[in-house]
C-alpha positions in Angstrom: 0.0 0.0 0.0 1.2 3.5 -0.8 1.6 5.9 2.1 2.1 9.6 1.3 3.9 11.6 4.0 2.9 15.2 4.2 4.6 18.3 5.5 3.3 19.5 8.9 4.3 23.1 8.4 5.3 25.5 5.6 9.0 24.9 5.2 11.8 23.7 2.8 13.4 20.3 2.5 16.7 20.7 4.3 18.2 17.2 4.0 17.5 13.6 3.0 18.2 11.0 5.7 16.9 8.0 3.8 17.4 7.2 0.1 15.0 5.9 -2.5 14.9 2.1 -2.4 15.8 2.0 1.3 13.8 -0.3 3.6 12.6 1.6 6.6 10.7 0.9 9.8 7.9 3.0 11.2 9.5 5.9 13.0 12.6 6.0 10.8 13.5 9.6 9.9 13.1 10.1 6.1 14.1 13.7 5.7 14.5 17.0 7.5 12.4 20.1 7.0 13.6 23.6 7.9 11.3 26.4 9.0 12.8 29.7 10.3 16.1 27.9 11.3 14.2 25.1 13.1 14.8 21.6 11.9 11.9 19.2 11.9 12.4 15.5 11.2 9.8 13.7 9.1 9.3 10.0 10.0 8.0 7.1 8.1 4.4 6.2 9.3 4.9 2.5 8.4 7.4 -0.2 7.7 8.2 -0.4 4.0 10.4 0.9 1.2 11.0 4.6 0.3 9.9 5.1 -3.3 10.0 8.9 -3.6 11.5 11.9 -1.7 10.9 15.6 -2.5 14.2 17.2 -3.7 16.3 19.1 -1.2 15.7 22.9 -1.2 12.1 22.4 -2.4 9.6 24.7 -0.7 6.5 23.0 0.7 3.2 24.0 2.3 1.2 22.2 5.0 0.0 18.8 3.7 2.3 18.8 0.6 3.7 15.3 0.0 7.4 15.2 0.9 7.9 11.4 0.8 6.2 8.2 -0.3 6.7 4.8 1.4 5.3 1.6 0.0 4.3 -0.8 2.8 1.7 -3.1 4.1 
């Protein structure tokens, strides 16, 4: 099943922690968002494989998809 992970606040993608194709467990940090010098980790909601990550430096709004994890 496809799980889209959304941004919780308006921000920009600061860094990728996971890579596409990587197997992750629920709670694994996928990427880091930055908002006004504050870093916010974005975690996987499920066990699975990362299939997509929004590029670094991309600006996102609340609810914009920043990662996709394929899992059960």
